[in-house]
C-alpha positions in Angstrom: -17.8 -0.7 -17.5 -18.5 2.5 -15.6 -22.2 3.5 -15.3 -23.2 7.1 -15.6 -22.6 8.6 -12.2 -22.3 12.1 -10.8 -19.8 12.7 -7.9 -20.0 15.3 -5.3 -16.3 15.1 -4.2 -16.9 16.9 -0.9 -19.4 14.2 0.2 -16.8 11.4 -0.1 -14.8 10.2 2.9 -11.3 11.6 3.2 -8.2 9.5 3.8 -5.1 11.2 5.2 -1.7 10.2 3.8 1.3 11.7 5.7 4.3 12.4 3.5 7.9 13.0 4.5 6.5 16.4 5.3 3.0 17.6 5.0 -0.2 15.7 4.3 -2.2 14.6 1.3 -6.0 14.4 1.8 -7.4 11.9 -0.7 -10.9 11.1 -1.9 -11.3 8.0 -4.0 -13.8 6.3 -6.2 -12.7 2.8 -7.4 -14.0 0.9 -10.4 -13.0 -2.6 -11.6 -10.2 -1.2 -14.0 -9.5 2.3 -12.8 -9.4 4.5 -9.7 -10.3 8.2 -9.7 -9.0 10.5 -7.0 -9.4 14.0 -5.8 -6.1 14.8 -3.9 -5.4 17.9 -1.8 -1.8 18.5 -0.9 -0.9 20.6 2.0 1.7 23.4 1.9 5.2 21.9 2.2 4.1 18.5 1.2 6.9 16.0 0.2 6.0 12.4 -0.8 7.7 9.7 1.4 8.2 7.4 -1.6 9.0 7.1 -5.3 6.0 6.1 -7.3 6.2 3.7 -10.3 2.5 3.7 -11.1 1.0 5.4 -14.1 -1.3 8.4 -13.7 -3.2 11.0 -15.6 -3.2 14.0 -13.4 -4.8 17.4 -13.8 -3.9 20.3 -11.5 -7.0 22.1 -10.4 -5.2 24.7 -8.2 -1.8 25.4 -6.7 1.5 23.9 -7.8 3.1 20.4 -7.7 6.7 19.7 -8.5 7.2 16.3 -10.0 10.7 15.0 -9.8 11.9 12.1 -12.0 14.6 9.4 -11.1 17.0 11.3 -13.4 16.8 14.3 -11.2 14.9 16.5 -13.5 11.9 18.5 -11.9 8.8 19.5 -13.7 6.4 22.1 -12.4 2.7 21.3 -12.7 0.5 24.4 -12.3 -3.2 25.1 -12.4 -4.7 24.2 -15.7 -1.9 21.7 -16.6 -1.8 18.0 -16.6 0.9 15.1 -16.7 0.4 11.7 -18.1 2.8 8.7 -17.4 2.5 4.9 -17.8 3.4 2.5 -15.1 7.1 2.5 -14.5 7.8 5.3 -17.1 9.6 6.8 -15.1 9.3 6.5 -11.4 8.5 10.0 -9.9 8.1 11.7 -6.5 6.0 14.8 -5.8 6.4 18.0 -3.7 4.2 21.0 -3.2 5.6 24.2 -1.8 2.2 26.1 -1.8 -0.2 23.3 -1.7 -2.1 21.8 -4.6 -5.4 20.1 -5.6 -5.3 17.4 -8.3 -7.8 15.2 -10.1 -6.0 11.9 -10.8 -7.0 8.8 -12.9 -5.1 5.5 -12.4 -5.7 2.2 -14.0 -4.7 -0.9 -15.8 -4.9 0.9 -19.2 -1.7 2.7 -18.1 0.2 -0.6 -17.9 2.3 -0.9 -21.1 
């Protein structure tokens, strides 16, 4: 259960996650069954790993390129979202111009 709560994302501590190139700045709230994140990707960000976890991700601004294991690339732009369950399929992200995303992860995405 998540109680009513308002979040001032700029007040939360930031963790820095270096990619293959660039940096992702992440603010996180964790609940028992889900995690909510506000992520800012730098210009020229490239993830350093393939991710098999499920996400619901909404692009607040910028652009994120989501590559799937089959080599296909999908462009996520401001006002768009993507949804994927755990392991369906693994993905890797890039951002040429930087991006800000609101992401929800949780056990409910486990098929």
